[in-house]
TIRO-2110 file (N, C-alpha, C; in Angstrom, 1 decimal):
// TIRO-2110
2.7, 3.5, -3.4, N, 1, A
2.7, 3.7, -4.8, CA, 1, A
1.6, 2.8, -5.4, C, 1, A
1.2, 1.7, -4.8, N, 2, A
0.2, 0.9, -5.4, CA, 2, A
-1.2, 1.6, -5.4, C, 2, A
-1.4, 2.5, -4.5, N, 3, A
-2.6, 3.2, -4.4, CA, 3, A
-2.8, 4.1, -5.7, C, 3, A
-1.7, 4.6, -6.1, N, 4, A
-1.6, 5.5, -7.3, CA, 4, A
-1.8, 4.7, -8.6, C, 4, A
-1.6, 3.4, -8.6, N, 5, A
-1.6, 2.7, -9.9, CA, 5, A
-2.9, 2.7, -10.6, C, 5, A
-4.0, 2.6, -10.0, N, 6, A
-5.3, 2.5, -10.7, CA, 6, A
-5.6, 3.9, -11.2, C, 6, A
-5.6, 5.0, -10.5, N, 7, A
-5.9, 6.3, -11.1, CA, 7, A
-4.9, 6.6, -12.2, C, 7, A
-3.6, 6.3, -12.0, N, 8, A
-2.6, 6.5, -13.1, CA, 8, A
-2.9, 5.7, -14.3, C, 8, A
-3.3, 4.5, -14.2, N, 9, A
-3.7, 3.7, -15.3, CA, 9, A
-4.9, 4.2, -16.0, C, 9, A
-5.9, 4.8, -15.3, N, 10, A
-7.0, 5.4, -15.9, CA, 10, A
-6.7, 6.6, -16.7, C, 10, A
-5.8, 7.5, -16.1, N, 11, A
-5.4, 8.7, -16.8, CA, 11, A
-4.6, 8.3, -18.1, C, 11, A
-3.7, 7.3, -18.0, N, 12, A
-3.0, 6.8, -19.2, CA, 12, A
-3.9, 6.3, -20.2, C, 12, A
-4.9, 5.5, -19.8, N, 13, A
-5.8, 4.9, -20.8, CA, 13, A
-6.6, 6.0, -21.5, C, 13, A
-7.1, 7.0, -20.8, N, 14, A
-7.8, 8.1, -21.4, CA, 14, A
-6.9, 8.9, -22.3, C, 14, A
-5.7, 9.1, -21.9, N, 15, A
-4.7, 9.9, -22.8, CA, 15, A
-4.5, 9.1, -24.1, C, 15, A
-4.3, 7.7, -23.9, N, 16, A
-4.0, 6.9, -25.1, CA, 16, A
-5.2, 6.9, -26.0, C, 16, A
-6.4, 6.8, -25.5, N, 17, A
-7.7, 6.8, -26.3, CA, 17, A
-7.8, 8.2, -27.0, C, 17, A
-7.5, 9.3, -26.3, N, 18, A
-7.6, 10.6, -27.0, CA, 18, A
-6.5, 10.7, -28.1, C, 18, A
-5.3, 10.3, -27.8, N, 19, A
-4.3, 10.3, -28.8, CA, 19, A
-4.6, 9.4, -30.0, C, 19, A
-5.3, 8.3, -29.8, N, 20, A
-5.7, 7.4, -30.9, CA, 20, A
-6.8, 8.1, -31.8, C, 20, A
-7.7, 8.8, -31.1, N, 21, A
-8.7, 9.5, -31.9, CA, 21, A
-8.1, 10.6, -32.7, C, 21, A
-7.2, 11.4, -32.1, N, 22, A
-6.5, 12.4, -32.9, CA, 22, A
-5.7, 11.9, -34.0, C, 22, A
-5.0, 10.8, -33.8, N, 23, A
-4.2, 10.1, -34.8, CA, 23, A
-5.1, 9.6, -36.0, C, 23, A
-6.2, 9.0, -35.7, N, 24, A
-7.1, 8.6, -36.7, CA, 24, A
-7.7, 9.7, -37.5, C, 24, A
-8.0, 10.8, -36.9, N, 25, A
-8.5, 12.0, -37.6, CA, 25, A
-7.5, 12.6, -38.5, C, 25, A
-6.2, 12.7, -38.0, N, 26, A
-5.1, 13.2, -38.8, CA, 26, A
-4.8, 12.3, -40.0, C, 26, A
-4.8, 11.0, -39.8, N, 27, A
-4.6, 10.1, -40.9, CA, 27, A
-5.6, 10.2, -42.0, C, 27, A
-6.9, 10.3, -41.6, N, 28, A
-8.0, 10.4, -42.5, CA, 28, A
-7.9, 11.7, -43.3, C, 28, A
-7.5, 12.8, -42.6, N, 29, A
-7.4, 14.1, -43.2, CA, 29, A
-6.2, 14.1, -44.2, C, 29, A
-5.1, 13.4, -43.9, N, 30, A
-4.0, 13.3, -44.8, CA, 30, A
-4.3, 12.5, -46.0, C, 30, A
-5.1, 11.4, -45.8, N, 31, A
-5.5, 10.6, -46.9, CA, 31, A
-6.4, 11.3, -47.9, C, 31, A
-7.2, 12.2, -47.5, N, 32, A
-8.1, 13.0, -48.4, CA, 32, A
-7.4, 14.3, -48.8, C, 32, A
-6.1, 14.4, -48.6, N, 33, A
-5.3, 15.5, -49.0, CA, 33, A
-5.8, 16.8, -48.4, C, 33, A
-6.2, 16.8, -47.2, N, 34, A
-6.5, 18.0, -46.4, CA, 34, A
-5.4, 18.4, -45.5, C, 34, A
-5.4, 19.6, -45.0, N, 35, A
-4.3, 20.0, -44.1, CA, 35, A
-4.6, 19.4, -42.7, C, 35, A
-3.7, 19.7, -41.8, N, 36, A
-3.8, 19.2, -40.4, CA, 36, A
-5.1, 19.6, -39.8, C, 36, A
-5.8, 18.7, -39.1, N, 37, A
-7.1, 19.0, -38.6, CA, 37, A
-7.0, 19.5, -37.1, C, 37, A
-6.4, 18.8, -36.3, N, 38, A
-6.3, 19.1, -34.8, CA, 38, A
-4.9, 19.5, -34.4, C, 38, A
-3.9, 18.8, -34.8, N, 39, A
-2.6, 19.0, -34.4, CA, 39, A
-1.8, 19.4, -35.7, C, 39, A
-1.0, 20.5, -35.6, N, 40, A
-0.3, 21.0, -36.8, CA, 40, A
1.0, 20.2, -36.8, C, 40, A
0.9, 18.9, -37.3, N, 41, A
2.0, 18.0, -37.3, CA, 41, A
3.1, 18.2, -38.4, C, 41, A
2.7, 18.8, -39.5, N, 42, A
3.8, 19.0, -40.5, CA, 42, A
4.9, 19.8, -40.1, C, 42, A
4.7, 20.8, -39.2, N, 43, A
5.8, 21.7, -38.6, CA, 43, A
6.6, 20.8, -37.7, C, 43, A
6.0, 19.9, -36.9, N, 44, A
6.8, 19.0, -36.1, CA, 44, A
7.6, 18.1, -36.9, C, 44, A
7.0, 17.6, -38.0, N, 45, A
7.7, 16.7, -38.9, CA, 45, A
9.0, 17.3, -39.5, C, 45, A
8.8, 18.6, -40.0, N, 46, A
10.0, 19.3, -40.5, CA, 46, A
11.0, 19.6, -39.5, C, 46, A
10.6, 19.9, -38.3, N, 47, A
11.6, 20.2, -37.2, CA, 47, A
12.3, 18.9, -36.8, C, 47, A
11.6, 17.8, -36.8, N, 48, A
12.2, 16.5, -36.4, CA, 48, A
13.2, 16.1, -37.5, C, 48, A
12.9, 16.4, -38.8, N, 49, A
13.8, 16.1, -39.9, CA, 49, A
15.1, 16.8, -39.8, C, 49, A
15.1, 18.0, -39.2, N, 50, A
16.3, 18.8, -39.1, CA, 50, A
17.1, 18.5, -37.9, C, 50, A
16.5, 17.8, -36.9, N, 51, A
17.2, 17.5, -35.7, CA, 51, A
17.9, 16.2, -35.8, C, 51, A
19.2, 16.2, -35.4, N, 52, A
20.0, 15.0, -35.4, CA, 52, A
19.9, 14.3, -34.1, C, 52, A
20.2, 13.0, -34.1, N, 53, A
20.1, 12.2, -33.0, CA, 53, A
21.1, 12.6, -31.9, C, 53, A
22.2, 13.2, -32.3, N, 54, A
23.2, 13.6, -31.2, CA, 54, A
23.0, 15.0, -30.8, C, 54, A
21.9, 15.6, -31.1, N, 55, A
21.6, 17.0, -30.6, CA, 55, A
21.4, 17.0, -29.1, C, 55, A
21.8, 18.1, -28.5, N, 56, A
21.7, 18.2, -27.0, CA, 56, A
20.2, 18.0, -26.5, C, 56, A
19.3, 18.5, -27.2, N, 57, A
17.9, 18.4, -26.8, CA, 57, A
17.4, 17.0, -26.8, C, 57, A
17.9, 16.2, -27.7, N, 58, A
17.6, 14.7, -27.8, CA, 58, A
18.2, 14.0, -26.6, C, 58, A
19.5, 14.3, -26.4, N, 59, A
20.2, 13.7, -25.2, CA, 59, A
19.5, 14.1, -23.9, C, 59, A
19.1, 15.4, -23.7, N, 60, A
18.5, 15.8, -22.5, CA, 60, A
17.2, 15.1, -22.3, C, 60, A
16.3, 15.0, -23.3, N, 61, A
15.1, 14.3, -23.1, CA, 61, A
15.2, 12.8, -22.9, C, 61, A
16.2, 12.3, -23.5, N, 62, A
16.5, 10.9, -23.3, CA, 62, A
16.9, 10.6, -21.9, C, 62, A
17.8, 11.4, -21.3, N, 63, A
18.2, 11.3, -19.9, CA, 63, A
17.0, 11.4, -19.0, C, 63, A
16.2, 12.4, -19.2, N, 64, A
15.0, 12.7, -18.4, CA, 64, A
14.1, 11.5, -18.4, C, 64, A
13.8, 11.0, -19.6, N, 65, A
12.9, 9.8, -19.7, CA, 65, A
13.5, 8.5, -19.1, C, 65, A
14.8, 8.3, -19.3, N, 66, A
15.4, 7.1, -18.7, CA, 66, A
15.4, 7.2, -17.2, C, 66, A
15.7, 8.4, -16.6, N, 67, A
15.6, 8.5, -15.1, CA, 67, A
14.2, 8.3, -14.6, C, 67, A
13.2, 8.9, -15.3, N, 68, A
11.8, 8.7, -14.9, CA, 68, A
11.4, 7.3, -15.0, C, 68, A
11.8, 6.6, -16.0, N, 69, A
11.5, 5.2, -16.2, CA, 69, A
12.1, 4.3, -15.1, C, 69, A
13.4, 4.6, -14.8, N, 70, A
14.1, 3.8, -13.8, CA, 70, A
13.5, 4.1, -12.4, C, 70, A
13.1, 5.3, -12.2, N, 71, A
12.5, 5.7, -10.9, CA, 71, A
11.1, 5.0, -10.7, C, 71, A
10.3, 5.0, -11.7, N, 72, A
9.0, 4.3, -11.7, CA, 72, A
9.2, 2.8, -11.5, C, 72, A
10.1, 2.2, -12.3, N, 73, A
10.4, 0.8, -12.2, CA, 73, A
10.9, 0.5, -10.7, C, 73, A
11.8, 1.3, -10.2, N, 74, A
12.3, 1.0, -8.8, CA, 74, A
11.1, 1.1, -7.8, C, 74, A
10.2, 2.1, -8.0, N, 75, A
9.1, 2.2, -7.0, CA, 75, A
8.2, 1.0, -7.2, C, 75, A
8.0, 0.5, -8.4, N, 76, A
7.1, -0.7, -8.6, CA, 76, A
7.7, -2.0, -8.1, C, 76, A
9.0, -2.1, -8.2, N, 77, A
9.7, -3.3, -7.7, CA, 77, A
10.0, -3.4, -6.2, C, 77, A
9.8, -2.3, -5.6, N, 78, A
10.0, -2.2, -4.1, CA, 78, A
8.9, -3.1, -3.5, C, 78, A
9.4, -4.0, -2.5, N, 79, A
8.4, -4.9, -1.9, CA, 79, A
7.3, -4.1, -1.2, C, 79, A
6.1, -4.6, -1.3, N, 80, A
5.0, -3.9, -0.7, CA, 80, A
4.9, -4.2, 0.8, C, 80, A
4.2, -3.3, 1.5, N, 81, A
4.1, -3.5, 2.9, CA, 81, A
3.2, -4.7, 3.2, C, 81, A
3.6, -5.5, 4.2, N, 82, A
2.8, -6.7, 4.5, CA, 82, A
1.5, -6.3, 5.2, C, 82, A
0.4, -6.6, 4.6, N, 83, A
-0.9, -6.3, 5.2, CA, 83, A
-1.6, -7.5, 5.6, C, 83, A
-1.1, -8.7, 5.2, N, 84, A
-1.8, -9.9, 5.6, CA, 84, A
-0.7, -10.8, 6.3, C, 84, A
-1.2, -11.4, 7.4, N, 85, A
-0.3, -12.4, 8.2, CA, 85, A
-0.8, -13.8, 7.8, C, 85, A
0.1, -14.6, 7.3, N, 86, A
-0.2, -15.9, 6.8, CA, 86, A
-0.6, -16.8, 8.0, C, 86, A
-1.5, -17.7, 7.7, N, 87, A
-2.0, -18.7, 8.7, CA, 87, A
-1.3, -20.0, 8.4, C, 87, A
-1.2, -20.8, 9.5, N, 88, A
-0.6, -22.2, 9.3, CA, 88, A
-1.6, -23.0, 8.5, C, 88, A
-1.1, -23.9, 7.6, N, 89, A
-2.0, -24.7, 6.8, CA, 89, A
-1.3, -26.0, 6.6, C, 89, A
-2.1, -27.1, 6.6, N, 90, A
-1.5, -28.4, 6.3, CA, 90, A
-1.2, -28.7, 4.9, C, 90, A
-1.8, -27.9, 4.0, N, 91, A
-1.6, -28.1, 2.6, CA, 91, A
-0.8, -26.9, 2.0, C, 91, A
0.1, -27.3, 1.1, N, 92, A
1.0, -26.3, 0.4, CA, 92, A
0.2, -25.4, -0.5, C, 92, A
-0.9, -26.0, -1.1, N, 93, A
-1.7, -25.3, -2.1, CA, 93, A
-2.6, -24.3, -1.4, C, 93, A
-2.8, -24.3, -0.1, N, 94, A
-3.7, -23.4, 0.5, CA, 94, A
-2.9, -22.2, 1.0, C, 94, A
-3.5, -21.0, 0.6, N, 95, A
-2.9, -19.8, 1.0, CA, 95, A
-4.0, -19.0, 1.9, C, 95, A
-3.9, -19.2, 3.2, N, 96, A
-4.9, -18.5, 4.0, CA, 96, A
-4.1, -17.4, 4.8, C, 96, A
-4.7, -16.3, 5.0, N, 97, A
-4.1, -15.2, 5.7, CA, 97, A
-5.1, -14.4, 6.4, C, 97, A
-4.7, -13.5, 7.3, N, 98, A
-5.5, -12.6, 8.1, CA, 98, A
-4.9, -11.2, 8.0, C, 98, A
-5.7, -10.2, 7.8, N, 99, A
-5.2, -8.9, 7.7, CA, 99, A
-4.7, -8.4, 9.1, C, 99, A
-3.8, -7.5, 9.1, N, 100, A
-3.2, -6.9, 10.3, CA, 100, A
-4.4, -6.3, 11.1, C, 100, A
-5.3, -5.7, 10.5, N, 101, A
-6.5, -5.1, 11.2, CA, 101, A
-7.3, -6.2, 11.9, C, 101, A
-7.5, -7.3, 11.2, N, 102, A
-8.2, -8.4, 11.8, CA, 102, A
-7.5, -9.0, 13.0, C, 102, A
-6.2, -9.1, 13.0, N, 103, A
-5.4, -9.6, 14.1, CA, 103, A
-5.5, -8.5, 15.2, C, 103, A
-5.4, -7.3, 14.9, N, 104, A
-5.5, -6.2, 15.9, CA, 104, A
-6.9, -6.3, 16.6, C, 104, A
-8.0, -6.5, 15.8, N, 105, A
-9.3, -6.6, 16.4, CA, 105, A
-9.4, -7.8, 17.3, C, 105, A
-8.9, -8.9, 16.9, N, 106, A
-8.9, -10.1, 17.7, CA, 106, A
-8.2, -9.9, 19.1, C, 106, A
-7.0, -9.2, 19.0, N, 107, A
-6.3, -9.0, 20.2, CA, 107, A
-7.0, -7.9, 21.1, C, 107, A
-7.6, -7.0, 20.5, N, 108, A
-8.4, -6.0, 21.2, CA, 108, A
-9.6, -6.7, 22.0, C, 108, A
-10.3, -7.5, 21.3, N, 109, A
-11.4, -8.3, 21.9, CA, 109, A
-10.9, -9.1, 23.1, C, 109, A
-9.7, -9.8, 22.9, N, 110, A
-9.2, -10.6, 24.0, CA, 110, A
-8.8, -9.7, 25.2, C, 110, A
-8.3, -8.5, 25.0, N, 111, A
-7.9, -7.7, 26.1, CA, 111, A
-9.2, -7.1, 26.8, C, 111, A
-10.2, -6.8, 26.0, N, 112, A
-11.4, -6.3, 26.6, CA, 112, A
-12.2, -7.3, 27.4, C, 112, A
-11.9, -8.6, 27.1, N, 113, A
-12.6, -9.7, 27.8, CA, 113, A
-12.2, -9.8, 29.3, C, 113, A
-11.0, -9.2, 29.6, N, 114, A
-10.5, -9.3, 31.0, CA, 114, A
-11.2, -8.3, 31.8, C, 114, A
-11.7, -8.7, 33.0, N, 115, A
-12.4, -7.8, 33.9, CA, 115, A
-11.4, -6.8, 34.4, C, 115, A
-11.8, -5.5, 34.4, N, 116, A
-10.9, -4.5, 34.9, CA, 116, A
-10.3, -3.7, 33.8, C, 116, A
-10.5, -4.1, 32.5, N, 117, A
-10.0, -3.4, 31.4, CA, 117, A
-11.1, -2.6, 30.7, C, 117, A
-11.0, -1.3, 30.6, N, 118, A
-12.1, -0.5, 30.0, CA, 118, A
-11.9, -0.3, 28.5, C, 118, A
-10.7, 0.0, 28.1, N, 119, A
-10.5, 0.2, 26.6, CA, 119, A
-9.1, -0.4, 26.3, C, 119, A
-9.0, -0.7, 25.0, N, 120, A
-7.7, -1.2, 24.5, CA, 120, A
-7.4, -0.7, 23.1, C, 120, A
-6.2, -0.3, 22.9, N, 121, A
-5.7, 0.1, 21.6, CA, 121, A
-4.7, -0.9, 21.2, C, 121, A
-4.8, -1.4, 19.9, N, 122, A
-3.9, -2.4, 19.4, CA, 122, A
-3.4, -2.0, 18.1, C, 122, A
-2.1, -2.2, 17.9, N, 123, A
-1.4, -2.0, 16.6, CA, 123, A
-0.7, -3.4, 16.3, C, 123, A
-1.0, -3.9, 15.1, N, 124, A
-0.4, -5.2, 14.8, CA, 124, A
0.4, -5.0, 13.5, C, 124, A
1.6, -5.4, 13.6, N, 125, A
2.5, -5.4, 12.5, CA, 125, A
3.0, -6.8, 12.2, C, 125, A
3.8, -6.9, 11.2, N, 126, A
4.3, -8.2, 10.8, CA, 126, A
5.0, -8.9, 11.9, C, 126, A
5.9, -8.2, 12.6, N, 127, A
6.8, -8.8, 13.6, CA, 127, A
6.4, -8.5, 15.1, C, 127, A
5.5, -7.5, 15.2, N, 128, A
5.2, -7.0, 16.6, CA, 128, A
3.8, -6.6, 16.7, C, 128, A
3.1, -7.0, 17.8, N, 129, A
1.8, -6.5, 18.1, CA, 129, A
1.9, -5.8, 19.5, C, 129, A
1.3, -4.6, 19.5, N, 130, A
1.4, -3.8, 20.7, CA, 130, A
0.0, -3.5, 21.2, C, 130, A
-0.3, -3.9, 22.5, N, 131, A
-1.6, -3.8, 23.1, CA, 131, A
-1.4, -2.8, 24.2, C, 131, A
-2.2, -1.7, 24.2, N, 132, A
-2.2, -0.7, 25.3, CA, 132, A
-3.6, -0.7, 25.9, C, 132, A
-3.7, -1.3, 27.0, N, 133, A
-5.0, -1.4, 27.7, CA, 133, A
-5.1, -0.4, 28.8, C, 133, A
-6.3, 0.1, 29.0, N, 134, A
-6.6, 1.1, 30.1, CA, 134, A
-7.5, 0.4, 31.1, C, 134, A
-7.0, 0.5, 32.3, N, 135, A
-7.8, -0.2, 33.4, CA, 135, A
-8.9, 0.7, 33.9, C, 135, A
-9.8, 0.1, 34.6, N, 136, A
-10.9, 0.8, 35.2, CA, 136, A
-10.6, 1.4, 36.5, C, 136, A
-9.4, 1.0, 37.1, N, 137, A
-9.0, 1.6, 38.4, CA, 137, A
-7.9, 2.7, 38.2, C, 137, A
-7.8, 3.5, 39.2, N, 138, A
-6.9, 4.6, 39.1, CA, 138, A
-5.5, 4.4, 39.6, C, 138, A
-5.3, 3.4, 40.4, N, 139, A
-4.0, 3.2, 41.0, CA, 139, A
-3.1, 2.3, 40.2, C, 139, A
-1.8, 2.6, 40.2, N, 140, A
-0.8, 1.9, 39.4, CA, 140, A
-0.7, 0.4, 39.8, C, 140, A
-0.6, 0.1, 41.0, N, 141, A
-0.4, -1.4, 41.4, CA, 141, A
-1.5, -2.2, 40.8, C, 141, A
-2.8, -1.8, 40.9, N, 142, A
-3.9, -2.6, 40.4, CA, 142, A
-3.8, -2.7, 38.9, C, 142, A
-3.4, -1.6, 38.2, N, 143, A
-3.3, -1.7, 36.8, CA, 143, A
-2.1, -2.6, 36.4, C, 143, A
-1.0, -2.6, 37.2, N, 144, A
0.1, -3.5, 36.9, CA, 144, A
-0.3, -5.0, 37.1, C, 144, A
-1.2, -5.2, 38.0, N, 145, A
-1.7, -6.6, 38.3, CA, 145, A
-2.5, -7.1, 37.1, C, 145, A
-3.0, -6.2, 36.3, N, 146, A
-3.8, -6.7, 35.1, CA, 146, A
-2.9, -7.0, 33.9, C, 146, A
-1.7, -6.7, 34.0, N, 147, A
-0.8, -6.9, 32.8, CA, 147, A
-0.7, -8.4, 32.5, C, 147, A
-0.5, -9.2, 33.5, N, 148, A
-0.3, -10.6, 33.3, CA, 148, A
-1.6, -11.3, 32.7, C, 148, A
-2.8, -11.0, 33.2, N, 149, A
-4.0, -11.6, 32.6, CA, 149, A
-4.2, -11.1, 31.2, C, 149, A
-4.0, -9.9, 30.9, N, 150, A
-4.1, -9.3, 29.6, CA, 150, A
-3.1, -10.0, 28.6, C, 150, A
-1.9, -10.1, 29.1, N, 151, A
-0.9, -10.7, 28.2, CA, 151, A
-1.2, -12.2, 27.9, C, 151, A
-1.7, -12.9, 28.9, N, 152, A
-2.1, -14.3, 28.8, CA, 152, A
-3.2, -14.5, 27.8, C, 152, A
-4.2, -13.6, 27.9, N, 153, A
-5.4, -13.7, 27.1, CA, 153, A
-5.0, -13.3, 25.6, C, 153, A
-4.2, -12.4, 25.4, N, 154, A
-3.8, -12.0, 24.1, CA, 154, A
-2.9, -13.1, 23.5, C, 154, A
-2.0, -13.7, 24.3, N, 155, A
-1.2, -14.8, 23.8, CA, 155, A
-2.0, -16.0, 23.4, C, 155, A
-3.0, -16.3, 24.2, N, 156, A
-3.9, -17.4, 23.8, CA, 156, A
-4.6, -17.1, 22.5, C, 156, A
-5.1, -15.9, 22.4, N, 157, A
-5.8, -15.5, 21.1, CA, 157, A
-4.8, -15.6, 19.9, C, 157, A
-3.6, -15.2, 20.1, N, 158, A
-2.6, -15.3, 19.0, CA, 158, A
-2.4, -16.8, 18.7, C, 158, A
-2.3, -17.6, 19.7, N, 159, A
-2.2, -19.1, 19.5, CA, 159, A
-3.4, -19.7, 18.8, C, 159, A
-4.6, -19.2, 19.1, N, 160, A
-5.8, -19.7, 18.5, CA, 160, A
-5.9, -19.3, 17.0, C, 160, A
-5.3, -18.2, 16.7, N, 161, A
-5.4, -17.7, 15.3, CA, 161, A
-4.5, -18.6, 14.4, C, 161, A
-3.5, -19.3, 15.0, N, 162, A
-2.6, -20.2, 14.2, CA, 162, A
-1.9, -19.5, 13.1, C, 162, A
-1.3, -18.4, 13.5, N, 163, A
-0.5, -17.6, 12.5, CA, 163, A
0.8, -18.4, 12.2, C, 163, A
1.3, -18.4, 11.0, N, 164, A
2.5, -19.1, 10.7, CA, 164, A
3.7, -18.4, 11.4, C, 164, A
3.8, -17.1, 11.4, N, 165, A
4.8, -16.4, 12.2, CA, 165, A
4.2, -15.4, 13.0, C, 165, A
3.7, -15.8, 14.2, N, 166, A
3.0, -14.8, 15.1, CA, 166, A
3.9, -13.7, 15.5, C, 166, A
3.3, -12.5, 15.6, N, 167, A
4.1, -11.3, 16.0, CA, 167, A
4.5, -11.4, 17.5, C, 167, A
5.6, -10.8, 17.9, N, 168, A
5.9, -10.7, 19.3, CA, 168, A
4.9, -9.8, 20.0, C, 168, A
4.5, -10.1, 21.2, N, 169, A
3.4, -9.4, 21.9, CA, 169, A
4.0, -8.5, 22.9, C, 169, A
3.6, -7.2, 22.9, N, 170, A
4.0, -6.3, 23.9, CA, 170, A
2.8, -5.7, 24.5, C, 170, A
2.6, -5.8, 25.8, N, 171, A
1.4, -5.4, 26.5, CA, 171, A
1.7, -4.3, 27.5, C, 171, A
0.9, -3.3, 27.5, N, 172, A
1.1, -2.2, 28.5, CA, 172, A
-0.3, -1.9, 29.1, C, 172, A
-0.4, -1.9, 30.4, N, 173, A
-1.7, -1.5, 31.0, CA, 173, A
-1.5, -0.3, 31.8, C, 173, A
-2.3, 0.7, 31.5, N, 174, A
-2.2, 2.0, 32.2, CA, 174, A
-3.5, 2.2, 33.1, C, 174, A
-3.3, 2.9, 34.2, N, 175, A
-4.5, 3.2, 35.1, CA, 175, A
-5.4, 4.2, 34.4, C, 175, A
-6.6, 4.2, 34.8, N, 176, A
-7.6, 5.2, 34.3, CA, 176, A
-7.1, 6.6, 34.8, C, 176, A
-7.3, 7.6, 34.0, N, 177, A
-6.8, 8.9, 34.4, CA, 177, A
-8.0, 9.8, 34.7, C, 177, A
-8.7, 9.7, 35.7, N, 178, A
-9.9, 10.5, 36.1, CA, 178, A
-11.1, 10.1, 35.5, C, 178, A
END
């Protein structure tokens, strides 16, 4: 929802600016005793004067607008997805963090530093980091032997990052497939 906020704010600002220009033009036209210029508002005014507050159309639109407002409010109050992992700091006033993508890149680099690992794919979340490394060898026992060194390297890298709540590490090493 937060990605939609900026374009939605732009559209709302443009609509409010256009409505303001129309309102100013209509007020000036009314002040010089001219008829409606852009919007035929006198008909709307007469219709609104005949409509009572307890009319079904008023109740229907009120319900629609209340539901839409509560829905937008609920979407805005929903906690956003954690994209930064906080770092340990000795000062309370310091707020240092690292993005999940940065943590994933650091773990990927640590896995690729191990001899025998050709590629590594890493996903880092708030509570879990998953490293999937592909070995340069084709046999399963040799690939399984790489799991411990890759896990140790990634764990050391996580410790070096000094994350306040480091994610659990899950490492998988697969043999090369042809």
